C-alpha positions as CSV (number, residue, x, y, z in Angstrom):
1,M,0.0,0.0,0.0
2,S,1.3,3.4,-0.9
3,K,2.4,6.0,1.8
4,N,-0.4,8.2,0.7
5,R,-4.1,7.6,1.5
6,S,-5.5,4.8,-0.6
7,T,-7.7,5.3,-3.6
8,I,-11.0,3.6,-3.1
9,L,-13.7,2.6,-5.5
10,I,-17.2,2.5,-3.9
11,A,-19.2,0.2,-6.1
12,D,-22.5,0.1,-4.3
13,E,-25.0,2.7,-3.0
14,M,-23.9,4.0,0.4
15,H,-25.4,6.3,3.0
16,P,-24.1,9.8,2.3
17,S,-22.6,10.0,5.8
18,L,-19.7,7.9,4.5
19,F,-18.3,10.6,2.3
20,A,-17.6,13.2,5.0
21,M,-16.0,10.5,7.1
22,L,-13.7,9.5,4.3
23,D,-12.8,13.1,3.6
24,D,-12.1,13.7,7.2
25,A,-9.8,10.6,7.3
26,G,-8.0,11.8,4.2
27,F,-8.9,9.1,1.8
28,T,-9.5,9.6,-1.9
29,Y,-12.3,7.7,-3.5
30,E,-14.6,7.4,-6.5
31,Y,-18.3,6.8,-5.9
32,Q,-19.9,4.7,-8.7
33,P,-23.0,3.1,-7.1
34,T,-24.6,2.1,-10.4
35,I,-21.5,0.7,-12.0
36,T,-22.1,-2.5,-14.0
37,R,-19.9,-5.6,-13.6
38,A,-18.3,-5.0,-17.0
39,A,-17.5,-1.4,-16.2
40,L,-16.2,-2.4,-12.8
41,I,-13.8,-4.9,-14.3
42,E,-12.6,-2.2,-16.6
43,A,-12.3,0.4,-13.9
44,I,-10.8,-1.5,-11.0
45,P,-7.1,-2.0,-12.0
46,P,-5.6,1.1,-10.4
47,F,-7.6,1.0,-7.2
48,E,-6.2,-0.1,-3.8
49,G,-9.5,-0.4,-2.1
50,L,-13.0,-1.6,-2.9
51,I,-16.1,-0.9,-0.8
52,I,-19.3,-2.9,-1.5
53,R,-22.7,-3.5,0.0
54,S,-25.0,-6.2,-1.5
55,K,-24.8,-5.7,-5.3
56,T,-21.2,-6.5,-6.1
57,M,-19.9,-10.1,-6.4
58,V,-16.2,-10.3,-5.8
59,D,-14.9,-13.4,-7.4
60,D,-11.7,-14.6,-9.0
61,E,-12.6,-13.1,-12.4
62,L,-13.0,-9.6,-10.9
63,L,-9.9,-10.0,-8.7
64,S,-7.8,-11.0,-11.7
65,H,-8.3,-7.4,-13.0
66,A,-7.3,-5.8,-9.7
67,P,-3.6,-6.0,-9.4
68,E,-3.3,-3.1,-7.0
69,L,-6.2,-4.1,-4.7
70,R,-5.2,-4.3,-1.1
71,F,-8.4,-4.3,0.9
72,I,-12.2,-4.9,0.5
73,G,-14.7,-3.4,2.9
74,R,-18.2,-4.8,3.1
75,A,-20.9,-2.4,4.4
76,G,-22.7,-5.1,6.3
77,A,-22.2,-8.4,8.1
78,G,-22.2,-11.2,5.6
79,L,-19.2,-12.0,3.4
80,D,-20.9,-14.6,1.1
81,L,-20.6,-12.2,-1.9
82,I,-16.8,-12.4,-1.6
83,D,-14.7,-15.4,-2.7
84,L,-12.6,-15.5,0.5
85,D,-10.2,-18.2,-0.8
86,A,-9.4,-16.0,-3.9
87,V,-8.7,-12.9,-1.8
88,E,-6.6,-14.8,0.7
89,R,-4.4,-16.2,-2.2
90,R,-3.8,-12.6,-3.2
91,G,-3.1,-11.3,0.3
92,I,-6.1,-8.9,0.1
93,H,-7.4,-7.7,3.5
94,V,-11.2,-8.2,4.0
95,F,-13.2,-6.6,6.7
96,H,-16.9,-6.0,7.3
97,A,-19.1,-3.8,9.5
98,G,-20.9,-6.5,11.4
99,E,-20.9,-4.6,14.6
100,G,-22.4,-1.6,12.8
101,N,-25.9,-3.2,12.5
102,R,-25.8,-5.7,15.4
103,D,-28.2,-3.6,17.5
104,A,-30.7,-3.2,14.7
105,V,-30.6,-7.0,14.0
106,A,-31.0,-7.8,17.6
107,E,-34.0,-5.6,18.1
108,H,-35.6,-6.9,14.9
109,T,-35.1,-10.5,16.1
110,V,-36.8,-9.8,19.4
111,G,-39.6,-8.0,17.6
112,L,-40.2,-11.0,15.3
113,L,-40.3,-13.3,18.3
114,L,-42.7,-11.1,20.4
115,G,-44.9,-10.8,17.3
116,L,-45.1,-14.5,17.0
117,L,-45.6,-15.3,20.7
118,A,-48.4,-12.6,21.2
119,N,-50.1,-13.2,17.8
120,I,-49.7,-9.5,17.1
121,V,-49.8,-9.6,13.3
122,K,-52.7,-12.1,13.3
123,A,-54.7,-10.2,15.8
124,D,-54.2,-6.9,14.0
125,R,-55.5,-8.4,10.7
126,E,-58.5,-9.8,12.5
127,V,-59.5,-6.7,14.3
128,R,-59.2,-4.7,11.0
129,Q,-61.8,-7.2,9.6
130,G,-64.1,-6.7,12.6
131,I,-63.1,-9.9,14.3
132,W,-62.7,-9.6,18.1
133,D,-61.2,-13.0,19.1
134,R,-59.4,-12.8,22.5
135,E,-59.1,-16.5,23.2
136,G,-57.9,-17.3,19.7
137,N,-55.1,-14.8,20.2
138,R,-54.0,-15.8,23.7
139,G,-50.2,-15.6,23.6
140,Y,-47.2,-17.0,25.4
141,E,-44.7,-15.2,27.6
142,L,-41.1,-15.0,26.4
143,G,-39.9,-15.4,30.0
144,S,-41.2,-18.9,30.2
145,L,-39.2,-20.2,27.2
146,T,-35.7,-21.4,26.4
147,V,-34.2,-19.6,23.4
148,G,-31.3,-21.2,21.4
149,I,-29.1,-18.8,19.5
150,V,-27.1,-20.5,16.8
151,G,-24.1,-18.3,16.0
152,Y,-22.7,-16.1,18.8
153,G,-20.9,-13.3,17.0
154,N,-21.9,-9.7,16.9
155,N,-25.6,-10.3,16.2
156,G,-26.0,-13.3,18.4
157,R,-24.5,-11.6,21.4
158,A,-26.5,-8.4,20.9
159,T,-29.7,-10.5,20.7
160,A,-28.8,-12.4,23.9
161,R,-28.2,-9.1,25.7
162,R,-31.7,-7.9,24.8
163,L,-33.3,-11.2,25.6
164,S,-31.8,-11.1,29.1
165,G,-34.3,-8.5,30.2
166,F,-37.2,-10.9,29.6
167,G,-36.1,-13.5,32.0
168,C,-36.0,-16.3,29.5
169,R,-33.2,-19.0,29.5
170,V,-30.8,-18.4,26.6
171,L,-28.4,-21.0,25.2
172,C,-25.8,-20.2,22.6
173,Y,-23.8,-22.3,20.2
174,D,-20.9,-21.2,17.9
175,K,-18.9,-23.7,15.9
176,Y,-15.9,-21.4,15.6
177,L,-15.6,-20.1,19.2
178,T,-14.4,-21.6,22.5
179,S,-15.4,-20.5,26.1
180,Y,-17.9,-18.0,24.7
181,G,-20.7,-18.2,27.3
182,D,-21.3,-15.0,29.1
183,A,-23.8,-13.2,31.5
184,F,-26.5,-13.3,28.8
185,A,-26.3,-16.8,27.5
186,D,-25.0,-20.3,28.5
187,E,-22.7,-22.0,26.1
188,A,-24.3,-25.2,24.6
189,T,-23.9,-27.7,21.9
190,L,-26.1,-27.6,18.9
191,E,-27.5,-30.9,20.0
192,Q,-28.4,-29.4,23.4
193,I,-30.2,-26.5,21.7
194,M,-32.1,-28.9,19.5
195,A,-33.1,-30.9,22.7
196,E,-34.0,-28.1,25.0
197,A,-35.0,-24.9,23.0
198,D,-38.5,-23.6,22.4
199,V,-37.0,-21.0,20.0
200,I,-34.2,-21.4,17.6
201,S,-32.7,-18.2,16.3
202,L,-30.1,-18.2,13.5
203,H,-27.2,-15.8,13.5
204,I,-24.7,-17.5,11.2
205,P,-23.1,-16.7,7.9
206,L,-23.9,-18.6,4.7
207,T,-21.2,-21.1,4.0
208,D,-21.0,-24.6,2.5
209,D,-21.5,-25.9,6.0
210,T,-24.6,-23.8,6.7
211,R,-26.4,-23.9,3.4
212,Y,-29.8,-25.5,4.0
213,L,-28.7,-26.4,7.6
214,V,-32.4,-26.2,8.6
215,N,-33.9,-28.9,6.5
216,D,-36.3,-31.8,7.1
217,A,-33.6,-33.8,9.1
218,F,-32.8,-30.8,11.3
219,I,-36.4,-30.1,12.1
220,A,-37.0,-33.8,12.9
221,Q,-34.1,-33.8,15.3
222,V,-35.5,-30.9,17.4
223,T,-37.1,-32.5,20.4
224,R,-40.1,-30.2,21.0
225,P,-42.3,-27.9,18.8
226,F,-40.3,-24.7,18.3
227,Y,-40.4,-21.2,16.9
228,L,-37.8,-20.6,14.1
229,L,-36.2,-17.2,13.5
230,N,-33.9,-16.4,10.5
231,I,-32.4,-13.0,10.2
232,A,-29.1,-14.4,8.8
233,R,-29.2,-15.6,5.2
234,G,-32.1,-17.1,3.4
235,E,-30.3,-20.1,2.0
236,I,-29.6,-21.4,5.5
237,V,-33.2,-22.5,5.7
238,A,-35.1,-24.7,3.2
239,L,-38.5,-23.2,3.0
240,E,-40.2,-26.3,1.8
241,A,-39.0,-28.0,5.0
242,V,-40.4,-25.1,7.0
243,V,-43.8,-25.5,5.3
244,R,-43.8,-29.2,6.2
245,G,-42.8,-28.3,9.8
246,L,-45.6,-25.8,10.1
247,E,-48.1,-28.3,8.6
248,T,-47.2,-31.0,11.2
249,G,-47.0,-28.5,14.1
250,K,-43.3,-29.2,14.7
251,I,-42.7,-25.6,13.9
252,R,-45.0,-23.5,16.0
253,G,-44.2,-20.3,14.1
254,A,-41.6,-18.7,11.9
255,G,-40.1,-15.2,11.7
256,L,-38.2,-14.8,8.5
257,D,-36.4,-11.7,7.5
258,V,-34.6,-13.5,4.6
259,L,-35.7,-16.1,2.0
260,E,-33.7,-18.6,0.0
261,N,-34.8,-16.6,-3.1
262,E,-35.6,-12.9,-2.5
263,K,-36.3,-12.2,-6.1
264,L,-40.0,-12.8,-5.7
265,A,-40.8,-12.4,-9.4
266,K,-38.3,-15.1,-10.3
267,L,-39.2,-18.0,-7.9
268,T,-39.1,-21.6,-9.1
269,L,-42.4,-23.5,-8.9
270,P,-41.4,-25.2,-5.6
271,Q,-40.2,-21.9,-4.2
272,Q,-43.5,-20.2,-5.3
273,A,-45.6,-22.9,-3.6
274,A,-43.6,-22.6,-0.4
275,F,-43.8,-18.8,-0.4
276,D,-47.6,-18.9,-1.1
277,Y,-48.1,-21.1,1.9
278,L,-45.9,-18.9,4.2
279,R,-47.4,-15.6,3.2
280,Q,-50.9,-16.9,3.9
281,S,-50.0,-18.5,7.3
282,D,-51.0,-16.7,10.5
283,R,-48.0,-18.4,12.1
284,V,-45.5,-16.7,9.9
285,I,-44.1,-13.2,10.0
286,L,-42.2,-12.1,6.9
287,T,-40.0,-9.0,6.5
288,P,-38.0,-7.9,3.4
289,H,-34.4,-8.4,4.6
290,V,-34.5,-5.2,6.8
291,A,-33.3,-6.5,10.2
292,G,-30.1,-4.6,9.9
293,W,-31.6,-1.8,7.8
294,T,-32.3,1.1,10.2
295,H,-31.5,4.8,9.9
296,E,-29.0,4.5,12.7
297,S,-27.3,1.4,11.4
298,Y,-26.7,3.0,8.1
299,V,-24.5,5.6,9.7
300,R,-23.0,3.3,12.3
301,I,-21.9,0.9,9.5
302,N,-20.0,3.7,7.9
303,E,-18.3,4.6,11.1
304,V,-17.1,1.0,11.6
305,L,-15.9,0.8,8.0
306,V,-13.9,4.1,8.2
307,R,-12.4,3.1,11.5
308,Q,-11.2,-0.2,10.0
309,L,-9.9,1.7,6.9
310,R,-7.8,3.9,9.2
311,E,-6.4,0.8,11.0
312,V,-5.5,-1.0,7.7
313,N,-3.9,2.1,6.4
314,E,-1.9,2.7,9.5
315,S,-0.7,-0.9,9.7
316,A,0.6,-0.8,6.2
317,K,2.9,2.2,6.8
């Protein structure tokens, strides 16, 4: 990396707060939020840094045209758009802003769960139709349940912290951590969560290991009927299996902020059938991948990104 501040290409749409932060830190940059992939491949050779959000796929083809690239910043938590093996081979530093939207994700997760337990969405629809059904909307108290958090990084920890105020028992599991239990959650195995949890909440990245982790076999192994929450990545959960779980009663309710195919106009026939069932079910709450998408998180993500940019730049001097 050069002694001067790095030249950065920003290839996705970003909250405008980013630019003043970059200016203040002394970075030079080009903002091209609508750039096509072909244009990006043509433009990227001289840049030392690349910042993306959710549009840009960083694969071996793109990296082969980026001889000067030293770092990639992801304005968000997931890194599934980046070929991590390819960047590692080239010695490119990758960082993300997972802590920037962790509070937003945690609050959204708790909101989905409370909505399911108290039948809030169902009751609202009924009252608007003139139906006043108190008994049919009797809910459950969160404090009486055991919640299992799968993935105990930024989002998982923030969610456990918020759940602690409800008095519920919280178990956490993370394949990549050791000795990670804390005041808000007890460390557990995945098998223990599947045996004891009333709620399973997913906070894991999409990888080869986690793709369709929640399938028919997974659901069958869960000991008791449970609520499922997914605010991570849609392809972690097989929606056809969720439908079957709801039909049998094994899944008591599902709060889904993400879907395995979020291009609703381009669903396959099986995906369409599953989606049609889910959107008509009173036991399902759907939101459009907005768990981390708050006014505050947009700014906080930029703050985290620029802080990491400063650290990368300083370490290279």
